[in-house]
ZABAZA-556710 format. One line per 4 residues: number of its first residue (from 1); their letters; for each residue x, z negated, y negated of N, C-alpha, C. Coordinates in Angstrom, 1 decimal, m for minus. Atoms other than C-alpha are relative to their C-alpha. Example, Ala and Ser with C-alpha at 12.3 -4.5 7.8 and 13.67 -1.06 7.14 Angstrom:
2
1) as) 0.9 0.0 1.2 12.3 m7.8 4.5 0.9 0.0 m1.2  m0.9 0.0 1.1 13.7 m7.1 1.1 m0.8 m0.8 m1.1
***
This chain:
294
1) xxxx) 0.2 0.1 1.1 m19.3 m36.7 m3.0 m1.5 m1.1 1.0  0.7 0.9 0.2 m21.9 m39.8 m3.1 m1.5 0.6 m0.4  1.3 m0.7 0.0 m25.9 m37.9 m3.0 m0.4 m1.5 m0.7  0.1 0.5 0.8 m26.9 m38.9 m6.1 m1.6 0.6 m0.8
5) xxxx) 2.1 m0.5 0.3 m31.1 m37.6 m7.9 1.5 0.3 m1.4  m0.3 m1.2 1.2 m28.7 m35.4 m10.7 m0.8 1.3 m0.3  0.9 m1.0 1.1 m31.2 m32.9 m10.7 m1.0 0.3 m0.7  1.3 0.9 0.6 m33.9 m34.6 m11.9 0.9 m0.6 m0.9
9) xxxx) m0.5 0.3 0.9 m31.5 m36.2 m14.4 m0.4 0.9 m2.0  m0.1 m1.2 1.1 m32.8 m34.8 m17.9 1.7 0.4 m1.1  m1.1 m0.7 1.1 m30.7 m33.4 m20.5 m0.7 0.3 m1.4  1.3 m0.3 1.8 m31.9 m33.4 m24.5 1.0 0.0 m0.9
13) xxxx) m1.5 0.3 0.9 m29.8 m33.3 m27.3 m0.7 m1.5 m0.7  m0.2 1.3 1.4 m28.9 m36.3 m30.1 0.9 0.2 m0.8  m0.7 m0.4 1.1 m27.3 m36.1 m33.5 0.3 m0.7 m1.0  m0.7 1.6 1.3 m25.1 m38.2 m35.9 0.6 0.8 m0.4
17) xxxx) m1.6 m0.3 0.9 m22.7 m37.3 m38.6 0.8 m1.0 0.1  m2.0 1.6 m0.3 m18.8 m38.8 m38.9 m1.5 m0.4 m1.1  1.2 1.6 0.0 m20.2 m42.3 m40.3 1.8 m0.2 m1.4  m1.3 1.1 1.0 m17.5 m43.5 m43.5 0.2 m1.3 0.8
21) xxxx) 0.1 0.7 m0.8 m15.6 m45.8 m42.4 m0.2 m1.3 m1.4  0.4 1.2 1.2 m16.6 m49.4 m44.0 1.3 m1.2 0.3  m0.7 1.3 0.3 m15.0 m52.5 m45.3 1.2 0.0 m1.1  m0.9 m0.6 1.0 m12.1 m52.7 m47.5 0.5 m1.9 0.0
25) xxxx) m0.1 0.6 0.0 m12.5 m56.4 m47.0 1.8 m0.8 0.6  m1.4 0.9 m0.8 m9.4 m59.2 m45.9 m0.5 m0.5 1.4  0.5 m0.1 m1.7 m9.8 m59.0 m41.6 0.4 m1.5 0.5  m0.7 0.6 m0.4 m8.9 m62.6 m40.4 0.3 m0.4 1.4
29) xxxx) m0.5 0.1 m1.8 m6.6 m63.4 m37.1 m0.9 m0.2 0.6  0.0 1.4 m0.5 m7.5 m65.7 m34.6 0.8 m1.5 0.0  m1.2 1.3 0.2 m4.0 m67.0 m36.1 m1.0 m0.7 m1.5  0.7 0.3 1.2 m5.9 m67.6 m39.5 1.1 1.0 m1.2
33) xxxx) m1.1 m1.2 0.6 m3.9 m64.6 m41.0 m1.0 0.9 m0.7  1.3 m1.2 0.5 m6.3 m62.1 m43.5 1.4 1.2 m0.2  m0.7 m1.3 0.2 m5.1 m58.6 m43.4 m0.8 0.6 m0.1  0.1 m0.3 0.8 m5.9 m56.1 m45.0 0.5 1.9 1.2
37) xxxx) m0.7 m0.9 m0.7 m5.8 m52.8 m42.2 m1.6 1.1 0.6  1.0 m0.2 m0.6 m8.1 m50.2 m40.8 m1.0 m0.7 1.0  0.9 0.6 m1.3 m11.0 m50.7 m38.4 m0.7 1.5 0.2  1.5 m0.7 m0.6 m14.3 m48.6 m37.5 m0.4 1.5 m0.6
41) xxxx) 0.6 m1.1 0.7 m15.1 m45.1 m38.8 0.6 1.4 0.2  m0.5 m0.6 0.9 m14.2 m42.4 m40.2 0.5 1.2 0.6  m0.2 m0.2 m0.8 m12.0 m39.8 m37.9 1.4 m0.2 m0.2  m1.4 0.8 m0.4 m9.0 m40.8 m36.7 0.7 0.8 0.5
45) xxxx) m0.8 m1.3 m1.0 m6.3 m38.2 m36.5 0.9 m0.7 1.5  m1.2 0.3 m0.6 m3.4 m39.9 m34.9 m0.4 m1.1 1.2  0.0 1.0 m1.1 m5.3 m42.2 m32.0 m1.0 0.8 0.9  0.3 m0.7 m1.4 m6.3 m40.4 m28.5 m0.7 m1.2 1.0
49) xxxx) 0.8 m0.2 m2.0 m8.1 m41.0 m24.8 1.9 0.6 0.2  m0.5 0.0 m0.5 m5.1 m41.8 m23.4 1.5 m1.0 m0.3  m1.3 0.4 1.3 m3.1 m43.9 m26.1 m0.3 m1.8 0.8  m0.2 1.7 m0.3 m2.4 m47.8 m25.5 m0.7 m0.2 m0.8
53) xxxx) 1.5 0.4 0.5 m5.4 m49.6 m27.0 1.0 m1.0 m0.6  m1.0 1.4 0.9 m2.0 m52.5 m28.6 1.0 0.8 m0.4  m1.2 m0.1 1.5 0.3 m52.7 m31.4 m0.5 1.1 m1.0  0.4 m1.1 1.2 m2.0 m50.5 m34.0 0.1 m0.9 m0.9
57) xxxx) 0.7 1.3 1.1 m2.2 m51.6 m37.1 m1.3 0.5 m0.2  1.0 0.6 0.7 m5.5 m52.1 m37.5 m1.1 m0.6 1.3  1.0 0.9 m0.6 m9.1 m53.8 m35.6 m0.5 0.8 0.1  0.8 m0.2 m0.5 m11.5 m52.1 m33.4 m0.3 1.7 m0.3
61) xxxx) m0.4 m1.8 0.2 m9.7 m48.3 m34.3 m0.7 m0.1 1.3  0.4 m1.2 m0.4 m12.2 m45.7 m32.6 1.0 0.7 0.0  m0.5 m0.9 m0.5 m10.4 m42.7 m30.8 m1.0 0.8 m0.8  0.2 m1.2 0.2 m11.1 m39.7 m32.2 m1.6 0.1 m0.8
65) xxxx) 1.7 0.1 1.3 m14.6 m39.1 m34.7 m0.8 m0.6 0.3  1.1 1.0 m0.2 m17.0 m41.7 m35.2 m0.9 0.5 m0.5  1.8 m0.3 1.3 m21.1 m40.4 m35.9 m0.4 m1.7 0.5  0.6 0.9 0.3 m23.7 m42.8 m36.3 m1.6 0.6 m0.7
69) xxxx) 1.0 m0.2 1.0 m27.7 m42.2 m37.6 m0.1 m1.3 m0.9  0.4 1.0 1.0 m28.7 m44.3 m40.7 m1.7 m0.5 0.1  1.2 0.9 m0.1 m32.2 m44.8 m39.2 m0.3 m0.4 0.8  m0.5 0.9 m0.8 m32.4 m46.9 m36.7 m0.6 0.2 1.4
73) xxxx) 0.5 m0.5 m0.4 m34.8 m45.2 m34.4 1.0 0.8 0.7  m0.5 m2.0 m0.3 m32.8 m41.8 m34.4 1.4 m0.8 0.7  m1.1 1.1 m0.5 m29.9 m44.6 m34.2 0.1 m0.5 1.5  m0.3 0.9 m0.8 m30.8 m46.3 m31.6 m0.6 1.8 1.7
77) xxxx) m0.2 m1.2 m0.3 m31.5 m42.8 m29.7 1.4 0.2 0.7  m1.2 m0.7 m0.3 m28.0 m41.8 m30.2 1.0 m0.5 0.8  m1.1 1.0 m1.0 m26.3 m44.8 m28.6 m0.7 m0.1 1.5  1.0 0.8 m2.0 m29.0 m45.3 m25.2 0.6 1.6 0.5
81) xxxx) 0.7 m1.1 m0.9 m29.2 m41.4 m24.4 1.6 0.6 m0.8  m1.1 m0.7 m0.4 m25.0 m40.4 m25.2 0.7 m0.3 0.7  m0.8 0.7 m1.5 m23.3 m40.7 m22.3 2.1 0.9 0.0  m1.8 0.1 0.1 m18.8 m40.9 m21.6 m0.6 1.6 0.7
85) xxxx) 0.5 m1.0 m0.4 m18.9 m37.0 m20.7 m0.5 1.2 m0.4  1.1 m0.5 1.0 m21.0 m35.5 m22.9 0.6 1.2 m0.9  0.6 m1.4 1.5 m21.4 m32.0 m24.8 0.4 m0.3 m1.3  m0.2 0.1 1.8 m20.4 m32.5 m28.7 0.7 1.5 m0.2
89) xxxx) m0.3 m1.2 1.6 m20.8 m29.7 m31.1 0.1 m0.1 m1.3  0.5 0.0 1.6 m20.4 m29.5 m34.5 m1.0 1.3 m0.5  1.7 m0.8 0.0 m23.0 m27.9 m36.1 0.1 m0.2 m1.2  m0.3 m0.7 0.7 m22.0 m27.8 m39.1 1.8 m0.8 m1.3
93) xxxx) m1.9 0.3 0.9 m18.7 m27.6 m42.5 0.4 0.9 1.3  m1.5 m0.9 m0.2 m15.4 m25.6 m41.5 m0.4 m0.4 1.4  m0.7 m0.3 m1.3 m15.2 m27.0 m37.9 m1.3 0.3 1.0  1.1 m0.6 m0.8 m18.7 m25.6 m36.7 m0.2 0.9 0.8
97) xxxx) m0.1 m0.4 m1.0 m18.9 m24.6 m33.3 0.7 m0.8 0.8  m0.6 0.6 m1.0 m16.3 m27.0 m32.4 m0.4 m0.8 1.3  0.7 0.6 m1.0 m16.7 m28.8 m28.9 1.5 m1.3 0.1  m0.7 1.2 m0.3 m15.2 m31.9 m27.9 m0.8 m1.1 0.8
101) xxxx) 0.6 1.0 m1.1 m16.6 m35.1 m25.3 m0.2 m1.4 0.0  0.5 1.3 0.5 m18.2 m38.2 m25.9 1.2 m1.6 0.9  m0.9 1.0 m0.7 m15.7 m41.0 m24.7 m0.7 m1.6 m0.3  1.1 1.3 m0.3 m18.1 m44.3 m25.2 m0.6 m0.1 m1.7
105) xxxx) 2.0 0.4 1.0 m20.7 m46.0 m27.3 0.8 m1.5 m0.8  m0.7 1.4 0.4 m19.1 m49.2 m29.8 m1.7 m0.7 m0.1  0.8 0.8 m0.2 m21.9 m51.7 m30.3 m0.1 m1.1 m1.8  0.3 0.6 1.5 m22.9 m53.6 m33.6 0.4 1.0 m1.0
109) xxxx) m0.3 m1.2 1.2 m21.3 m50.6 m36.1 m0.6 0.9 0.9  1.4 m1.5 m0.8 m23.6 m48.2 m33.6 0.5 1.4 0.1  m1.3 m1.3 0.1 m20.5 m45.5 m33.1 m0.3 0.4 1.4  m0.8 m0.7 m2.1 m20.4 m43.0 m29.9 1.3 0.4 m1.5
113) xxxx) m0.9 m0.3 m0.1 m17.5 m42.0 m30.0 0.7 1.7 0.4  m0.3 m1.0 m0.7 m15.9 m38.5 m29.6 1.1 0.8 m0.2  m0.9 m1.1 0.2 m13.1 m36.1 m28.5 0.5 0.9 m0.2  0.7 m1.7 m0.4 m12.3 m33.1 m29.6 1.1 m0.2 m1.0
117) xxxx) m1.5 m1.1 0.5 m8.6 m30.9 m30.9 0.1 m0.5 m1.5  m0.5 0.6 1.9 m6.5 m32.5 m34.0 m0.5 1.5 m0.8  0.9 m0.8 0.6 m7.4 m28.9 m34.8 m0.9 0.4 m0.7  0.7 m0.2 0.6 m10.4 m29.2 m35.1 m0.1 m1.1 m1.4
121) xxxx) 0.4 1.4 0.6 m10.7 m32.9 m36.4 0.5 0.8 m1.7  m0.4 m1.0 1.3 m8.3 m30.9 m39.5 m1.6 0.4 m1.1  0.8 m0.6 0.1 m11.4 m29.3 m40.0 m1.5 m0.4 m1.0  1.5 0.6 0.0 m13.8 m31.7 m40.4 m0.4 m0.9 m1.4
125) xxxx) 0.9 0.5 0.9 m15.8 m34.3 m42.6 m0.3 m1.2 m0.4  1.4 1.3 m0.5 m17.5 m37.4 m43.3 m1.1 1.2 m0.5  0.9 m1.2 m0.1 m20.9 m35.9 m43.1 m0.1 0.9 1.2  0.2 m0.6 m1.3 m20.3 m33.5 m40.7 m1.2 m0.3 1.1
129) xxxx) 1.0 1.1 m1.3 m23.3 m33.8 m37.9 0.5 1.2 0.4  m0.6 m0.3 m1.1 m22.2 m33.2 m34.8 m1.4 m0.4 0.9  1.2 0.4 m1.0 m24.9 m32.5 m31.7 0.7 m0.1 1.4  m0.5 0.8 m1.2 m24.6 m34.3 m28.4 m1.1 0.7 0.7
133) xxxx) 1.3 m0.5 m1.1 m25.9 m32.5 m25.2 m0.5 m1.9 0.9  0.0 0.9 m1.2 m27.1 m36.0 m23.9 m0.7 0.2 1.3  0.4 m0.5 m1.4 m27.6 m36.0 m19.9 0.6 m1.2 0.5  m0.8 0.2 m0.1 m26.5 m39.1 m18.1 m1.2 m0.9 0.6
137) xxxx) 1.2 1.6 m0.6 m29.4 m42.3 m18.2 m1.0 0.2 1.1  0.6 0.1 m0.9 m31.2 m42.3 m15.6 0.2 0.7 1.8  m0.8 m0.1 m1.7 m28.6 m41.5 m12.7 m0.3 m0.9 0.8  m0.1 0.7 m0.8 m29.0 m43.0 m9.9 0.6 0.4 1.5
141) xxxx) m0.6 0.2 m0.9 m27.3 m43.5 m6.2 m1.1 0.1 0.8  1.2 0.3 m0.7 m29.6 m42.9 m3.6 0.4 m0.7 1.3  0.7 1.3 m1.7 m28.5 m45.0 m0.2 0.6 m0.9 m1.0  m0.1 0.7 0.8 m27.4 m47.0 m2.7 m0.4 m0.8 m1.4
145) xxxx) 0.8 0.4 1.1 m30.1 m48.8 m4.4 0.0 m0.5 m1.5  m0.4 1.2 1.0 m29.2 m51.7 m5.9 2.0 0.1 m0.7  m0.9 m0.1 0.9 m26.2 m50.5 m7.8 m0.5 1.4 m1.0  0.5 m0.9 1.2 m27.1 m49.3 m11.4 0.8 0.6 m0.5
149) xxxx) m1.5 m1.0 1.2 m24.9 m46.2 m13.4 m0.9 0.1 m1.0  0.2 m0.2 0.9 m25.3 m45.7 m16.8 1.0 0.8 m0.9  m1.3 m0.4 1.5 m23.4 m44.2 m20.1 0.6 1.1 0.8  m1.3 m1.5 m0.2 m21.7 m41.3 m18.1 m0.5 1.0 0.4
153) xxxx) 0.8 m1.8 m0.5 m22.8 m37.5 m17.4 0.7 m0.4 1.2  m0.4 m0.1 m1.6 m23.1 m36.7 m14.2 0.9 0.8 0.9  m1.1 m0.8 m0.9 m20.4 m34.3 m13.5 1.2 m0.9 m0.5  m0.9 1.1 m0.1 m17.7 m36.7 m15.0 0.1 m0.6 1.1
157) xxxx) 0.1 1.4 m1.5 m19.1 m39.4 m12.4 0.3 0.7 1.5  m0.4 m0.5 m1.8 m19.0 m37.0 m9.1 1.8 0.5 m0.5  m1.5 m1.0 0.1 m15.0 m36.0 m10.3 0.3 m1.0 m0.1  m1.0 0.7 m0.3 m14.1 m39.6 m10.2 0.0 m0.3 1.5
161) xxxx) 0.3 m0.3 m2.0 m13.2 m39.8 m6.5 m0.3 m2.2 0.4  0.3 1.2 m0.4 m15.2 m43.0 m5.6 0.3 0.1 1.4  0.3 0.3 m1.5 m15.0 m43.8 m1.7 m0.5 m0.6 0.6  0.8 0.7 m1.0 m17.3 m45.1 0.9 0.5 m0.8 1.2
165) xxxx) m1.1 0.7 m1.4 m16.1 m47.9 3.1 m0.9 m1.3 0.4  1.5 2.1 m0.7 m18.5 m51.1 5.3 m0.8 0.2 m1.2  1.5 0.6 1.0 m21.8 m50.5 3.0 0.5 m0.5 m1.8  0.2 0.5 1.4 m19.7 m50.4 m0.2 1.0 0.8 m0.3
169) xxxx) m0.9 m0.9 0.7 m18.0 m48.6 m2.9 1.5 m0.1 m0.8  m1.6 0.4 0.1 m14.3 m48.4 m3.3 0.3 1.0 m1.8  m0.1 m0.9 1.3 m13.7 m47.7 m7.5 1.1 0.0 m0.1  m1.0 0.2 0.4 m11.0 m46.1 m8.4 0.2 m0.5 m2.2
173) xxxx) m0.6 0.7 1.7 m9.6 m48.6 m11.7 1.5 m0.5 m0.6  m0.9 0.9 0.3 m6.7 m50.1 m13.5 0.9 m0.5 m0.1  m0.4 1.4 m0.2 m7.4 m53.3 m13.5 m1.4 m0.8 0.3  0.3 0.6 m0.3 m9.1 m55.7 m12.6 m0.7 m1.6 m1.5
177) xxxx) m0.5 1.2 1.4 m10.4 m58.6 m15.7 m1.7 m0.7 0.6  0.5 1.9 m1.1 m11.6 m62.5 m14.5 m1.5 0.5 m1.1  1.6 0.5 1.0 m15.6 m63.0 m16.2 0.3 m1.3 m0.7  m0.3 0.5 0.8 m13.7 m65.3 m18.7 0.2 0.5 m0.8
181) xxxx) m1.2 m0.9 0.7 m11.4 m63.0 m20.3 m2.2 1.5 m1.1  1.1 m1.2 0.4 m15.4 m60.7 m21.4 m0.6 m1.2 m0.9  0.1 0.8 1.7 m15.9 m62.2 m25.5 m1.1 1.0 m0.3  0.6 m0.7 0.4 m17.6 m60.3 m28.1 m1.4 1.3 0.9
185) xxxx) 1.2 m1.4 m1.3 m21.4 m58.4 m26.3 0.0 m0.8 0.6  0.7 0.7 m1.2 m21.8 m61.2 m24.3 m1.4 m0.5 m0.1  0.7 0.6 0.2 m25.4 m62.2 m24.1 m1.1 1.5 m0.5  0.8 m1.5 0.5 m26.7 m58.5 m24.9 m0.9 0.0 0.8
189) xxxx) 1.3 m0.1 m0.5 m30.1 m57.5 m24.1 0.6 1.6 0.7  m0.1 0.0 m0.8 m29.1 m54.6 m22.9 1.9 0.5 0.2  m1.7 m0.7 0.4 m25.5 m52.5 m21.8 m0.8 1.6 0.6  0.1 m1.6 0.4 m27.0 m48.9 m21.9 0.0 0.7 m1.1
193) xxxx) m0.2 m0.7 1.2 m26.0 m49.0 m25.2 1.5 m0.8 m0.9  m1.3 0.9 0.5 m22.4 m50.1 m27.0 1.6 m0.3 0.9  m1.0 0.3 m0.3 m19.8 m52.5 m25.9 0.1 m1.5 0.2  0.0 2.1 0.5 m18.6 m55.9 m25.4 1.5 m0.2 0.6
197) xxxx) m1.3 0.1 0.1 m15.0 m57.0 m25.7 0.6 m1.0 1.3  m1.2 0.9 m0.7 m12.0 m58.4 m23.3 0.9 m0.8 m1.5  m0.6 1.4 0.8 m10.4 m61.6 m25.0 2.0 0.2 m0.1  m2.0 m0.8 m0.5 m6.9 m60.6 m25.6 0.6 m1.8 m1.2
201) xxxx) m0.3 1.1 1.0 m5.7 m64.0 m27.9 0.9 m1.4 0.9  m1.4 0.9 m0.7 m4.2 m66.0 m24.6 0.2 1.9 0.1  m0.4 m0.8 m0.2 m1.6 m63.4 m24.3 0.6 0.1 1.6  m0.7 0.2 m1.2 m0.4 m64.9 m21.0 m1.0 0.7 1.4
205) xxxx) 0.9 m0.7 m0.7 m3.6 m64.3 m19.5 m0.8 2.0 0.4  m0.4 m2.2 0.1 m3.2 m60.1 m20.4 0.2 0.2 0.8  m0.7 m0.2 m0.9 m0.7 m60.3 m18.5 0.0 m0.4 1.0  0.3 0.5 m0.8 m1.7 m61.8 m15.8 0.0 0.5 0.8
209) xxxx) 1.0 m0.9 m0.3 m4.2 m59.4 m15.1 0.4 1.3 0.1  m0.4 m1.0 m0.2 m2.2 m56.7 m15.6 m0.6 0.8 m0.5  0.9 m0.5 1.1 m4.3 m55.7 m19.0 1.6 0.6 m1.0  m0.9 m0.8 0.6 m0.8 m55.1 m21.4 m0.3 0.8 m0.2
213) xxxx) m0.2 m1.1 0.0 m1.0 m52.0 m20.6 m0.9 1.1 0.0  0.4 m0.4 0.3 m4.3 m50.8 m21.5 m0.5 1.2 m0.7  0.5 m1.1 0.7 m5.5 m47.6 m23.0 m1.4 0.7 m0.4  0.6 m1.0 0.6 m8.0 m45.5 m24.4 m0.5 0.1 1.4
217) xxxx) 1.2 m1.0 m1.1 m10.7 m44.2 m21.5 0.4 m0.5 1.0  0.4 0.6 m1.4 m9.6 m46.2 m18.7 m1.2 m1.3 0.5  2.1 0.3 m1.1 m11.8 m47.2 m15.6 0.6 m1.9 m0.3  m0.6 0.8 m0.3 m11.6 m51.0 m15.3 m1.2 m0.8 0.8
221) xxxx) 1.4 0.9 m1.1 m13.7 m53.2 m12.8 m0.2 m1.3 m1.1  1.0 1.3 0.5 m15.3 m57.0 m14.3 m0.6 m0.9 1.1  0.4 0.9 m1.6 m15.4 m59.7 m11.4 m1.2 m0.9 m1.2  1.6 1.2 m0.1 m18.8 m61.6 m11.4 m0.4 0.3 m1.3
225) xxxx) 0.1 0.0 1.7 m20.0 m59.7 m14.8 m1.8 1.0 0.4  1.8 m0.9 m0.4 m24.0 m58.1 m14.5 m0.4 0.5 m1.4  0.6 m0.9 1.0 m24.6 m55.9 m16.8 m1.2 0.7 0.2  0.8 m0.4 m0.4 m28.1 m54.9 m15.2 m1.0 0.0 m0.6
229) xxxx) 1.5 0.1 0.9 m30.5 m56.0 m17.7 0.5 m0.7 m1.2  m1.4 0.4 1.3 m27.7 m56.9 m20.5 0.9 m1.0 0.5  m0.9 0.5 m1.4 m24.4 m58.9 m19.7 0.3 m1.0 m0.3  m0.3 1.7 m0.1 m23.6 m62.0 m18.5 0.9 0.0 1.0
233) xxxx) m0.7 0.7 m1.0 m21.8 m64.0 m16.1 m1.1 m1.0 1.6  1.4 0.4 m1.1 m23.5 m64.1 m12.6 1.2 0.7 1.9  m0.6 0.0 m0.7 m21.3 m64.9 m9.1 m0.2 1.6 0.8  0.5 m0.1 m1.1 m20.6 m62.3 m7.2 m0.3 1.8 m0.7
237) xxxx) 0.9 m0.8 0.5 m22.1 m59.7 m9.6 1.6 1.1 0.1  m0.8 m0.8 0.2 m19.4 m56.6 m10.2 m0.7 1.4 m1.4  m0.3 m1.3 0.8 m18.7 m53.9 m13.2 0.2 0.7 m0.4  m1.4 m1.3 0.4 m17.1 m50.8 m14.0 m0.5 0.2 m1.7
241) xxxx) m0.1 m0.1 1.7 m16.2 m50.2 m17.4 0.9 1.3 m0.6  m0.9 m0.6 0.4 m14.6 m48.0 m19.3 0.4 m0.2 m2.0  m0.9 0.5 0.7 m12.0 m48.9 m22.2 m0.9 0.7 m1.6  0.8 m1.2 1.1 m13.8 m47.4 m25.5 0.6 m0.2 m2.0
245) xxxx) m0.7 1.0 1.1 m12.1 m49.1 m28.3 0.9 m0.9 m0.4  m0.3 0.6 m0.2 m9.1 m50.7 m29.2 0.1 m1.9 0.0  0.4 1.4 0.5 m8.1 m54.2 m29.6 0.0 m0.4 m1.3  0.7 0.9 1.0 m8.9 m56.9 m32.3 1.1 m1.0 m0.5
249) xxxx) m0.4 1.1 0.7 m7.7 m59.2 m34.7 m0.3 m1.4 0.4  0.7 1.0 0.0 m10.3 m61.3 m34.5 m0.3 m0.7 0.9  0.3 1.2 m0.9 m11.5 m64.3 m32.3 m1.1 0.4 0.4  0.8 0.0 m0.7 m13.4 m63.6 m29.4 m0.2 1.6 0.4
253) xxxx) m0.4 m1.3 0.0 m12.3 m59.9 m29.7 1.3 0.7 0.9  m1.9 m1.0 m0.3 m9.7 m56.6 m28.1 m1.4 0.3 0.4  m0.2 m1.0 m0.6 m10.5 m54.1 m26.0 m1.8 0.3 0.3  1.7 0.1 m0.8 m14.5 m53.0 m25.6 m0.2 1.0 1.3
257) xxxx) 0.3 m0.4 m1.8 m15.5 m51.9 m22.0 m1.5 0.7 m0.5  1.1 m0.8 0.4 m18.6 m49.3 m22.2 m0.7 0.4 1.8  0.8 0.2 m1.4 m20.6 m50.3 m18.8 m0.4 1.8 0.2  1.0 m0.5 m0.7 m21.2 m47.4 m16.4 m0.6 0.2 1.6
261) xxxx) 0.9 0.1 m1.2 m22.0 m49.0 m13.0 0.3 m1.6 m0.1  m0.7 0.9 0.1 m22.8 m52.4 m12.5 m1.1 m0.3 1.3  1.5 0.3 m1.3 m24.9 m54.1 m9.2 m0.1 m2.0 0.1  m0.2 1.7 0.0 m25.3 m58.4 m8.8 0.2 0.0 1.1
265) xxxx) m1.1 0.8 m0.6 m24.1 m58.0 m5.6 1.7 0.6 0.3  m2.1 m0.9 0.5 m20.4 m57.8 m4.4 0.0 1.4 1.1  m0.3 m1.4 m1.3 m20.3 m53.9 m2.6 0.6 0.6 m1.1  m0.8 m0.7 1.2 m18.4 m52.6 m5.8 1.5 m0.5 0.5
269) xxxx) m1.4 0.7 0.4 m14.7 m53.2 m5.0 1.3 0.8 m0.4  m0.5 m1.0 0.6 m11.8 m51.5 m6.6 1.7 0.5 0.4  m1.3 m0.6 m0.2 m8.6 m50.1 m5.8 0.6 1.1 m1.4  m0.9 0.5 0.9 m6.2 m50.4 m8.3 1.3 1.7 m0.5
273) xxxx) m0.9 m2.0 0.4 m4.8 m46.6 m9.6 0.5 0.2 m1.6  m0.5 0.1 1.3 m2.5 m46.5 m12.8 m0.8 1.3 m0.5  0.6 m1.0 0.3 m3.9 m43.1 m13.4 m2.0 0.5 m0.2  1.4 m0.4 m0.3 m8.0 m43.3 m13.2 0.0 m0.4 m1.7
277) xxxx) m0.1 m0.4 1.2 m8.5 m42.6 m17.0 m0.8 1.9 m0.3  1.3 m0.6 0.6 m11.6 m40.5 m18.0 0.7 1.6 m0.4  m1.0 m1.1 m0.2 m9.0 m38.1 m19.0 0.2 0.6 0.5  m0.1 0.1 m1.5 m8.4 m37.6 m16.1 m1.0 0.9 1.3
281) xxxx) 1.1 m0.3 m0.6 m11.0 m36.5 m14.8 m1.4 0.7 m0.5  0.6 m0.9 1.4 m12.3 m34.6 m17.8 0.4 1.4 0.2  m0.7 m1.3 m0.5 m11.5 m30.9 m16.4 m1.5 1.0 0.0  1.1 m1.2 0.4 m13.8 m27.6 m17.6 m0.5 0.7 2.0
285) xxxx) 0.4 m1.2 m1.0 m15.6 m25.7 m14.7 m1.2 0.6 m0.4  1.4 0.0 0.2 m19.1 m24.2 m14.0 m0.7 m0.2 m0.6  1.7 0.7 0.2 m21.7 m26.6 m15.2 1.1 m0.3 m1.3  m0.6 0.8 1.0 m19.3 m27.8 m17.9 1.1 0.3 m0.7
289) xxxx) m0.7 m0.6 0.9 m17.9 m25.3 m20.0 1.1 m0.7 m1.4  m0.7 0.1 1.8 m16.2 m27.3 m23.5 1.0 0.9 0.9  m1.3 0.2 m0.2 m12.9 m26.4 m23.9 1.2 m0.8 0.3  m1.1 0.6 0.0 m10.1 m28.3 m22.6 0.7 m0.7 m1.2
293) xx) m0.7 1.0 1.6 m8.6 m30.8 m25.5 0.8 m0.7 1.0  m0.6 0.6 m0.5 m6.4 m32.6 m23.0 1.7 0.5 0.1
***
């Protein structure tokens, strides 16, 4: 296990409400075709972590439950402090007491995404409030000061079978993504909130890099991508991220990636593992007592 400062990372509460879906207008595809289809927000009953991000009759589809706050400062705190793998608890409504876990944050719409058992989602309603035990920002690796860790619960991070070899970390990922495929979200001021998209208009490029089978929750490596103080291109930089929302029909968009690790130096390498998905690492233990929903 990598030596870290987990014992010093602060756990605090943040809270949001299930956000009503927005939209209703035509969405124009990268082929210029207008579509009326579901998009972000609400309670998505039939799309879960582990499902394919491709082929859905929708745009930027978010698995499970989407929450946010309308007051900007509160929204910023919810988005920045919530980390993938954090425990979430419904605190109002008929599903009160139900437990799930955070699967990502979606920038632009400013949604925190949470996976719950379907039986609990059936009892939820728009505007129900959900509390998150925010835990993870500030996590660092003692022996690798050049690597920045972000947006991931320390308990989840420790379950990922990362290897050390010759001063480098070998990280299990389902695929590697070239920098020229990274689109919407490039240039953002911070990677500690939200996501950015893998562009999918070029189907041949997607197949060339083995990205056509991506699933919600898959972990990927982004080549030459620096997410240390924002999102951009830097030769030899490496970032690791989690797929958080579906493919998109709009030009410059595609499956969203929330960053969990980044380094300006080439000291993170990929080990291809088709099973490297957060659902396979989310197991209850003595420190993380949430009900297994997988």
